[in-house]
N, C-alpha and C positions, 0 to 999 in steps of 0.2 A: 481536431488536429492537435497533436502534441507539441509542446514547446520543450526543447532539449537544452540541458545545461551541463557544464563542467565535463565535457567529453562524451556525453551520451550521444549515440549515433544509431543509424539503421545499418544493418549488415545483411548481405544475401547469404543464406544458408540453404544450399540446394535450390529448390524452387520457391522458398519462402523468404520474405523480408521480415527480419526480426529487429526488435529494439535491443540494443546492446548497452548495458551499464557496466562500467569497469570495476565496480565494487569499491572505488575510492570515495569520490564525492559526486559522481555523476547522478543525474536524476532527470525525470521527465514530468511535465505538468500537464494535466488535462484541463479543459475549460470547466468552470464551476457549474455544478448542477444543483438545483434546489431540493436537496434530499429530504428536507422537512415537509415538502408538499407533494412529492411523487413517490411511487414505488419504483424500485429499480433492481436489476440483477447485475452482478459482477462476475465475469468469467475471465480467467487468465490461465495461461500456461507459463510456467516458470522453470527454467533449467538453470540450476545453481551449479556453477563450475567449481567454486570453492566458497566456503563460508568466511566472511571477513572476521577480524578480531573484535567484533562488536557484539554486545549482548543482545541488542535489539536492532533489527533491520526491517524497516517499513517497506513493504512492496507497493501497497496502495493505501492511502489514508486520507481522511478529512477530519480536521480537528476544529472546524468552525462550530461555534455554539449555535443552537442548543443540542445538536446531535453530532456525535462523533463516531467514527469507526476506523479500524485499522486491520489490514491483512498483512501479516509480516512473519518474519522468522525471529523467534524470541528464545534465546539460549539453545539454539539448534533445532527447535520445533516449529512447524508451521502453525500459526495461531490466528484466530479471529477475535477481535475485541470490539464490542459494541457498547457505547455509553450514551447517556443523555445528562444534561444539566438539570438538577432539581431546582426548586424554588429557592432553596438556601444557597444556591450557586455551588454546591458541592457535586462532584461527579459520582454517578451511580452506575456501576457496571450492570448492563442488562444481560450480556452474553460474554463469556470469556472461555474460549475453547482452544486447546492445543492438541495437536496430533504428533506423537513421537516421544 
């Protein structure tokens, strides 16, 4: 179940119920999953009505150590960023991919 904040809501679009984020400060939070211990897949469908005046817009992310990932729009491109914390506590990019 999602927790909704700052105006995030569900809307009915045709026969589908969708999560609506107003692009200002709204967001939704999912329950934590132990990504260090399991394999998982992430599937989402995103319809961007307009890009906000931000250089980085996270769509789904987890920045808890030691593993981090981000799916987002960075400077107008859809990007995936996978990181892990090394023994020296510095971040090492494993994958950084942008489309667009």
